C-alpha positions as CSV (number, residue, x, y, z in Angstrom):
1,M,52.7,-224.6,-95.5
2,G,50.4,-221.6,-95.7
3,E,47.7,-223.7,-97.4
4,A,47.9,-226.3,-94.7
5,L,47.5,-223.7,-92.0
6,A,44.6,-222.2,-93.8
7,M,42.8,-225.7,-94.1
8,R,43.5,-226.6,-90.5
9,P,40.2,-226.7,-88.5
10,S,39.9,-224.4,-85.5
11,S,41.0,-226.0,-82.2
12,S,38.4,-223.9,-80.2
13,T,35.4,-225.7,-78.9
14,Y,33.2,-222.8,-79.9
15,P,32.1,-222.5,-83.6
16,L,32.9,-219.3,-85.5
17,L,30.1,-216.8,-85.2
18,P,28.6,-215.3,-88.4
19,P,29.2,-211.6,-89.0
20,P,26.7,-209.4,-87.1
21,T,23.6,-208.1,-88.8
22,C,21.8,-204.9,-88.2
23,S,18.5,-205.8,-86.5
24,S,17.5,-202.3,-85.3
25,H,16.7,-199.1,-87.0
26,L,20.2,-197.7,-86.2
27,P,23.3,-198.4,-88.3
28,P,26.2,-200.2,-86.6
29,L,28.7,-198.2,-84.5
30,R,31.5,-198.2,-87.1
31,C,29.2,-196.2,-89.4
32,F,29.3,-193.2,-87.1
33,V,33.1,-192.7,-87.1
34,G,34.0,-189.1,-87.4
35,L,30.5,-187.6,-86.7
36,R,30.0,-184.8,-84.2
37,W,26.5,-185.1,-82.9
38,S,26.4,-181.5,-81.6
39,A,25.3,-180.4,-85.1
40,P,21.6,-180.5,-86.1
41,R,20.4,-183.9,-87.3
42,V,19.0,-182.4,-90.5
43,K,22.5,-181.5,-91.6
44,V,23.8,-184.9,-90.7
45,R,21.1,-186.5,-92.9
46,E,21.9,-184.2,-95.8
47,R,25.7,-185.0,-95.6
48,L,25.0,-188.7,-95.2
49,N,22.6,-188.7,-98.1
50,S,25.2,-187.2,-100.4
51,V,28.0,-189.5,-99.1
52,A,26.2,-192.8,-98.5
53,G,23.8,-192.5,-101.4
54,I,20.4,-192.9,-99.8
55,G,17.7,-194.1,-102.2
56,S,20.2,-195.4,-104.8
57,G,19.7,-199.0,-103.9
58,T,22.9,-199.3,-101.7
59,R,22.8,-202.5,-99.8
60,G,23.7,-202.5,-96.2
61,C,22.0,-201.9,-92.9
62,D,18.3,-201.1,-93.0
63,G,18.9,-198.0,-90.8
64,R,17.4,-194.6,-90.9
65,F,20.5,-193.1,-92.5
66,R,21.3,-196.1,-94.8
67,A,25.0,-195.6,-94.4
68,P,26.9,-198.5,-96.1
69,C,28.2,-201.1,-93.8
70,S,31.8,-202.3,-94.4
71,S,33.2,-205.6,-93.2
72,A,35.6,-205.9,-90.3
73,S,38.6,-206.4,-92.6
74,Q,37.8,-203.3,-94.7
75,P,38.2,-200.1,-92.7
76,W,35.9,-197.1,-93.1
77,R,37.9,-194.7,-95.3
78,T,35.5,-191.7,-95.6
79,A,35.2,-189.9,-92.3
80,I,32.4,-187.3,-92.1
81,T,33.0,-184.3,-89.8
82,I,30.2,-181.9,-89.1
83,I,31.1,-178.8,-87.0
84,N,28.4,-176.5,-85.5
85,G,29.8,-172.9,-85.4
86,N,27.1,-171.7,-82.9
87,S,27.8,-173.4,-79.6
88,Q,24.6,-174.0,-77.6
89,N,26.2,-173.9,-74.2
90,A,29.7,-173.1,-72.9
91,D,31.5,-173.5,-69.6
92,F,32.1,-170.6,-67.3
93,P,35.4,-168.9,-67.3
94,R,37.9,-170.6,-65.1
95,N,38.8,-169.1,-61.8
96,Y,42.5,-169.6,-61.2
97,S,43.7,-170.3,-57.8
98,K,45.8,-167.8,-56.0
99,R,48.5,-170.5,-55.5
100,E,49.1,-171.0,-59.2
101,K,50.6,-168.8,-61.9
102,K,48.5,-167.6,-64.8
103,P,49.2,-169.4,-68.1
104,F,51.0,-167.5,-70.8
105,P,48.7,-166.4,-73.7
106,I,51.2,-168.0,-76.0
107,P,53.3,-171.0,-74.7
108,V,57.0,-170.4,-74.0
109,L,58.0,-173.1,-76.4
110,E,56.0,-171.5,-79.2
111,L,57.6,-168.1,-78.5
112,R,61.1,-169.7,-78.7
113,R,60.2,-171.4,-81.9
114,R,59.0,-168.1,-83.4
115,A,62.2,-166.4,-82.2
116,R,64.4,-169.0,-83.8
117,Q,62.4,-168.7,-87.1
118,R,62.8,-164.9,-87.1
119,M,66.6,-165.2,-86.5
120,K,66.8,-167.7,-89.3
121,Q,65.0,-165.5,-91.7
122,A,67.0,-162.4,-90.8
123,E,70.4,-164.1,-91.5
124,G,72.3,-162.2,-94.1
125,K,69.8,-159.4,-94.4
126,P,70.1,-155.8,-93.3
127,K,68.5,-154.9,-90.0
128,R,65.1,-153.3,-90.4
129,S,64.1,-150.2,-88.5
130,L,61.7,-150.6,-85.6
131,P,58.1,-150.1,-86.3
132,P,55.9,-147.7,-84.3
133,P,55.3,-147.6,-81.4
134,K,58.6,-149.3,-80.6
135,N,60.5,-146.5,-82.2
136,G,58.8,-143.9,-80.1
137,L,56.2,-142.7,-82.6
138,L,52.5,-143.1,-82.5
139,V,50.4,-145.5,-84.6
140,Y,48.4,-142.8,-86.3
141,R,45.6,-145.1,-87.5
142,L,44.9,-146.0,-83.9
143,I,44.6,-142.5,-82.6
144,P,40.8,-142.2,-83.4
145,E,40.3,-145.6,-81.8
146,A,42.0,-144.4,-78.6
147,Y,39.7,-141.4,-78.4
148,R,36.7,-143.7,-79.0
149,V,37.7,-146.1,-76.3
150,Y,38.3,-143.2,-73.8
151,N,34.9,-141.6,-74.4
152,A,33.2,-145.0,-74.4
153,R,34.7,-145.8,-71.0
154,I,33.4,-142.5,-69.5
155,L,30.0,-143.0,-71.1
156,L,29.8,-146.5,-69.7
157,I,30.5,-145.4,-66.2
158,N,27.9,-142.6,-66.4
159,N,25.3,-144.9,-67.8
160,L,26.0,-147.5,-65.2
161,K,25.4,-145.0,-62.4
162,R,22.0,-144.1,-64.0
163,L,21.1,-147.8,-64.6
164,M,21.8,-148.7,-61.0
165,K,19.0,-146.5,-59.9
166,V,16.4,-148.7,-61.6
167,V,18.2,-152.1,-61.8
168,P,19.2,-153.1,-58.2
169,V,22.6,-154.6,-57.7
170,K,23.6,-156.2,-54.4
171,G,27.1,-156.8,-53.0
172,C,28.3,-159.1,-50.2
173,K,29.6,-157.3,-47.2
174,Y,32.3,-159.9,-46.5
175,C,33.5,-161.0,-50.0
176,S,33.7,-159.6,-53.5
177,E,30.7,-161.4,-55.0
178,I,27.8,-159.3,-56.4
179,H,24.3,-160.1,-57.7
180,V,22.1,-158.3,-60.1
181,G,18.6,-158.4,-58.6
182,S,16.4,-157.1,-55.8
183,D,17.3,-159.9,-53.5
184,G,20.7,-161.7,-53.4
185,H,20.9,-165.4,-54.2
186,A,20.9,-168.1,-51.6
187,F,24.0,-170.0,-52.8
188,R,26.4,-170.7,-49.9
189,T,29.6,-169.5,-51.7
190,C,30.9,-166.8,-49.4
191,R,34.5,-167.2,-48.3
192,G,34.9,-163.9,-46.5
193,M,35.4,-163.2,-42.8
194,S,33.4,-165.3,-40.4
195,S,31.9,-167.3,-43.3
196,D,32.1,-170.5,-41.3
197,K,29.7,-169.0,-38.7
198,R,27.3,-168.0,-41.4
199,R,27.8,-171.4,-43.2
200,G,28.8,-169.7,-46.4
201,E,25.8,-167.5,-46.7
202,H,26.2,-164.0,-48.1
203,D,25.2,-160.8,-46.3
204,W,23.9,-158.7,-49.1
205,G,23.9,-154.9,-49.1
206,S,24.2,-151.9,-51.5
207,T,27.2,-151.5,-53.7
208,L,28.9,-149.0,-56.0
209,V,29.8,-148.9,-59.7
210,E,33.4,-149.8,-58.9
211,A,32.2,-153.3,-58.0
212,I,30.6,-153.8,-61.4
213,F,33.3,-152.1,-63.6
214,L,36.5,-153.0,-61.8
215,P,39.0,-150.2,-61.6
216,V,42.4,-151.5,-62.7
217,E,45.2,-149.0,-62.1
218,A,48.7,-148.6,-63.5
219,Y,51.6,-146.2,-63.3
220,H,51.4,-143.1,-65.5
221,L,54.6,-142.8,-67.6
222,E,55.6,-139.4,-68.9
223,D,57.9,-141.2,-71.3
224,C,56.8,-144.7,-72.4
225,L,60.4,-145.5,-73.5
226,G,62.0,-144.0,-70.4
227,P,63.8,-145.9,-67.6
228,R,61.9,-148.4,-65.6
229,I,60.2,-147.3,-62.3
230,T,62.4,-148.4,-59.4
231,H,61.2,-149.6,-56.0
232,D,62.0,-146.2,-54.4
233,Q,59.9,-144.3,-56.9
234,R,56.7,-146.3,-56.4
235,F,55.1,-143.5,-54.4
236,E,56.3,-140.7,-56.6
237,V,54.8,-141.8,-59.9
238,P,51.0,-141.2,-60.0
239,R,48.6,-144.1,-60.7
240,I,45.7,-143.8,-63.0
241,P,43.2,-146.3,-64.6
242,A,45.1,-148.7,-66.8
243,L,42.7,-148.2,-69.7
244,V,43.2,-144.4,-69.6
245,E,47.0,-144.9,-69.6
246,L,46.7,-147.1,-72.6
247,C,44.6,-144.5,-74.4
248,V,47.0,-141.7,-73.5
249,Q,50.0,-143.7,-74.8
250,A,48.0,-144.4,-78.0
251,G,47.5,-140.7,-78.7
252,V,44.9,-139.2,-76.5
253,E,45.9,-135.6,-75.5
254,H,44.7,-135.3,-71.9
255,P,45.6,-132.1,-70.0
256,E,46.0,-133.9,-66.6
257,Y,48.3,-136.6,-68.0
258,P,51.1,-135.1,-70.1
259,T,53.3,-137.5,-72.0
260,K,56.3,-137.1,-74.3
261,R,55.6,-137.2,-78.0
262,R,58.5,-137.8,-80.4
263,R,58.4,-136.6,-84.0
264,K,61.5,-138.7,-85.1
265,P,62.2,-142.3,-84.4
266,I,64.7,-143.2,-81.8
267,I,68.3,-144.3,-82.6
268,K,69.2,-147.6,-80.9
269,I,72.8,-148.0,-79.8
270,G,72.4,-151.3,-77.9
271,R,69.9,-153.9,-77.0
272,K,68.3,-151.7,-74.3
273,E,69.9,-148.4,-75.0
274,F,68.9,-145.7,-77.3
275,V,69.1,-141.9,-77.9
276,D,66.5,-139.5,-79.1
277,A,67.0,-138.1,-82.6
278,N,67.8,-134.5,-83.1
279,E,64.6,-132.5,-83.7
280,D,66.1,-129.1,-84.0
281,D,65.7,-129.0,-87.7
282,L,61.9,-129.5,-87.4
283,P,59.6,-126.5,-87.1
284,D,57.9,-125.8,-83.7
285,P,55.2,-128.3,-82.9
286,E,51.7,-127.2,-83.5
287,P,48.6,-128.7,-82.1
288,D,47.4,-131.4,-84.5
289,E,43.6,-131.1,-84.9
290,R,43.2,-133.9,-87.3
291,F,42.6,-136.6,-84.7
292,K,41.7,-134.6,-81.6
293,Q,38.2,-135.1,-80.3
294,P,36.4,-133.6,-77.3
295,L,36.8,-135.7,-74.1
296,L,33.8,-136.6,-71.9
297,E,33.9,-136.1,-68.2
298,E,32.7,-138.5,-65.5
299,L,29.6,-137.2,-63.6
300,P,29.4,-137.3,-59.8
301,Y,26.6,-139.3,-58.1
302,D,24.8,-136.0,-57.2
303,E,24.2,-135.2,-60.9
304,I,22.9,-138.6,-61.9
305,S,19.2,-138.9,-62.6
306,A,17.2,-142.1,-63.1
307,P,15.4,-142.8,-66.4
308,S,11.8,-141.6,-66.2
309,S,10.1,-144.2,-68.4
310,R,10.4,-147.8,-69.5
311,E,11.3,-146.8,-73.0
312,E,14.1,-144.5,-71.7
313,M,15.4,-147.3,-69.5
314,A,15.5,-149.7,-72.5
315,A,17.3,-147.1,-74.7
316,L,19.8,-146.5,-71.8
317,A,20.4,-150.2,-71.5
318,E,21.1,-150.5,-75.2
319,E,23.5,-147.6,-75.2
320,T,25.3,-149.0,-72.2
321,L,25.7,-152.4,-73.8
322,E,27.0,-150.7,-77.0
323,A,29.5,-148.7,-74.9
324,W,30.7,-151.9,-73.2
325,E,31.3,-153.6,-76.6
326,T,33.1,-150.5,-77.9
327,V,35.4,-150.5,-74.9
328,R,36.2,-154.2,-75.2
329,N,36.7,-154.3,-79.0
330,G,38.7,-151.0,-79.1
331,A,41.0,-152.1,-76.2
332,L,41.6,-155.4,-78.0
333,R,42.8,-153.5,-81.1
334,L,45.1,-151.3,-79.0
335,L,46.5,-154.4,-77.3
336,K,47.7,-155.8,-80.6
337,S,50.0,-152.8,-81.2
338,Y,50.8,-151.4,-77.7
339,A,52.5,-153.7,-75.1
340,V,50.7,-154.3,-71.9
341,R,52.2,-156.5,-69.1
342,V,50.4,-158.2,-66.2
343,C,51.9,-160.0,-63.2
344,G,51.4,-163.8,-63.4
345,Y,50.7,-164.0,-59.7
346,C,48.7,-160.9,-58.9
347,P,46.4,-158.5,-60.9
348,E,49.0,-155.8,-61.2
349,V,49.0,-154.3,-64.7
350,H,51.7,-152.1,-66.4
351,I,51.3,-150.3,-69.7
352,G,54.6,-150.6,-71.5
353,S,57.1,-153.0,-72.9
354,S,58.9,-153.7,-69.6
355,G,57.2,-153.9,-66.2
356,H,58.2,-151.7,-63.3
357,K,60.6,-152.8,-60.6
358,A,58.4,-152.0,-57.6
359,R,58.5,-154.9,-55.2
360,N,54.9,-154.8,-54.1
361,C,53.7,-158.2,-55.1
362,G,52.1,-159.9,-52.2
363,A,50.8,-163.0,-54.0
364,F,51.7,-166.7,-53.3
365,K,55.4,-167.2,-52.5
366,H,56.3,-163.6,-52.9
367,Q,59.0,-164.1,-50.4
368,Q,61.0,-166.2,-52.8
369,R,60.7,-163.5,-55.4
370,N,61.5,-160.7,-52.9
371,G,58.1,-159.1,-53.8
372,Q,59.0,-158.8,-57.5
373,H,56.3,-159.3,-60.1
374,G,56.4,-162.0,-62.7
375,W,55.6,-160.0,-65.8
376,Q,54.1,-161.6,-68.9
377,A,51.9,-160.5,-71.8
378,A,48.4,-159.4,-70.8
379,V,45.1,-160.4,-72.3
380,L,41.9,-158.4,-72.6
381,D,40.4,-159.8,-69.4
382,D,43.5,-158.6,-67.4
383,L,42.9,-155.1,-68.6
384,I,39.1,-155.1,-68.4
385,P,38.2,-158.0,-66.1
386,P,34.5,-159.0,-66.4
387,R,32.6,-159.6,-63.2
388,Y,30.4,-162.7,-63.9
389,V,27.1,-163.0,-62.0
390,W,24.3,-165.5,-62.1
391,H,21.7,-164.9,-64.9
392,M,18.2,-164.6,-63.5
393,P,15.7,-167.1,-65.1
394,E,12.3,-166.1,-66.2
395,S,10.8,-167.3,-62.9
396,G,12.9,-164.6,-61.1
397,E,14.2,-167.0,-58.4
398,L,17.4,-169.0,-58.0
399,Q,17.1,-172.3,-56.1
400,K,20.1,-173.8,-54.4
401,E,19.3,-177.3,-55.6
402,L,19.2,-176.2,-59.2
403,K,22.5,-174.4,-59.3
404,S,24.0,-176.5,-62.1
405,F,21.2,-175.5,-64.5
406,Y,21.7,-171.7,-64.3
407,G,24.0,-169.7,-66.5
408,Q,26.3,-166.7,-65.9
409,A,27.0,-163.4,-67.7
410,P,29.1,-160.3,-67.1
411,A,27.5,-158.0,-64.5
412,I,27.2,-155.1,-67.0
413,V,25.5,-157.4,-69.6
414,E,23.1,-158.8,-67.0
415,M,22.2,-155.3,-65.9
416,C,21.5,-154.2,-69.5
417,I,19.4,-157.3,-70.2
418,Q,17.3,-156.7,-67.1
419,G,17.0,-153.1,-68.2
420,G,15.4,-154.1,-71.5
421,A,18.3,-154.7,-73.9
422,E,18.4,-157.7,-76.2
423,V,20.6,-160.6,-75.4
424,P,23.9,-160.4,-77.4
425,E,24.6,-163.6,-79.4
426,K,28.1,-164.0,-78.0
427,Y,26.9,-164.3,-74.4
428,K,24.1,-166.8,-75.0
429,A,26.4,-169.8,-74.6
430,T,27.5,-169.0,-71.0
431,M,24.0,-167.8,-70.0
432,R,22.6,-171.3,-70.9
433,L,19.3,-169.9,-72.3
434,D,18.6,-173.1,-74.2
435,I,18.7,-175.3,-71.1
436,G,15.3,-176.2,-69.6
437,I,15.3,-175.5,-65.9
438,P,13.4,-178.2,-63.8
439,S,10.5,-177.0,-61.8
440,S,11.4,-179.1,-58.7
441,L,14.2,-181.1,-57.2
442,R,12.5,-184.4,-58.0
443,E,12.4,-183.4,-61.7
444,A,16.1,-182.4,-61.6
445,E,17.1,-185.8,-60.2
446,M,15.5,-187.5,-63.2
447,V,17.7,-185.6,-65.7
448,V,20.3,-187.9,-67.2
C-alpha cells in the first residue's frame, strides 16, 4: 500500500519545483539560524570559517561565508550564537507612570520559591543564629565603606557647587526638568502649570545643586531594631538624607545623629519580638579608633570659588566623576547587607527592615490604602535617583526635529563631561555617541 501511494502521480496541475539554488552572493536564510548580527562581522566570519570549513572544498552555496546548505528535510543542527558584550546603544531608563506600581526587584513568585526552598533545606536542622546586621551588630568589614560613601557624598556636593560656576545648568520654572548648557533645549516636553498656554515650551532659569543631586530624605532611627514609627510620631522623629542614615546605621559615628550600638547579639523570643542581651559583664565601651575616619563638612555657597583655569576645571570634573562613582558603588555594597525599603507608589524611602507606619502617601489611589505606603525592597536608583538630561552633541545645538537621534546621561555625568572629563564606558550606550546625527531634516527622513 505504501509503495502504491509512493508511485502514484501527483494530482496537482503544477509540476514539482526543483529545490532552490543560491544565485546571489549571500547564503540562504536557513544558514543564518542562531546568529546575532549585532556582533562585528569579522568575528562572524571567523566563527563561520571554523564551523563551516571555508576553503576546505565544502560544496554548497557560492556565498561569501560558504556555510553548508542543508536540504529541507535535514534540519540545521549546529546553531552559532555570537554575543557582543559591549552594547553600542541602549534605551533610556523607563519613566514609570504615577498610576502604576513600581515592579519588585525580584518577582514575588521567585521570592516564594526561594522561601519554600529555604524551609525545605532547614527541615530537621537546628536553627542558625541571625547574621549581622539582623542580630543588632555591625558588619565590621563595611564600616570603612560607610565612611568612604559619606565623605564621597560631601565631596560630590561641594564639587558640584564649584562646577556649576563654570558649567551652566538651567532648570524649568514650571516643571522638574533641567538642562546642562548655556541655553535650554527647545523640546516641548513641559507638563507644568499653564503648559497648554506655552504649548509645552519650557521657561528656563537658574537652578541649585538640589536639582542635580536629588535629596532623598528618611527618618533617623536611634535604634534600627526598635519599634516602628507610628503615624502620631511622624513629626517627632527627625528626617535626614537617606544616604546619610544608611551610612550611620552601617557604622559612621556622627555627633549630630546618635544611634544605639549593641555589643552582643539580640535574643529572639518570637517572630517579631526580641530582647537585648545582658552587657553588664562587658567592660565599659571605649571609642574604637580602628575604623573611625575624619568626616568632611558641606561648604556654604559663600565659600565656594570657581576654578581659575581650564586645567583646574578638568581636574575638578574628573574628581567629581570619581566621587559620583564612589557614592554609587559604595551604596550598592551597603544595600546588599542593610535593608532599605521604598514605597511602590511614591518616592518615600525608609532605612530599615520594616517601613514606618506614617500614613503620608499621597500617590495614586492612596484613599484605598488610607495613606499607607506599599513597602518593598529598594534598588540603587531609589536611594540615589539619577537625573537624566540630554547629551549635547558636538555642534552644541539640539534641534526639535532630530530628537530621536540624541542621547541622554545623568546630569552629574554630563556636567563633568562638559567640564573636561573623559566619557565613562558605562554611559556611552545611553549617550548614543556612535550614532551619526543628520545635518538636516531632509537627511533624517532618508534614514531607514
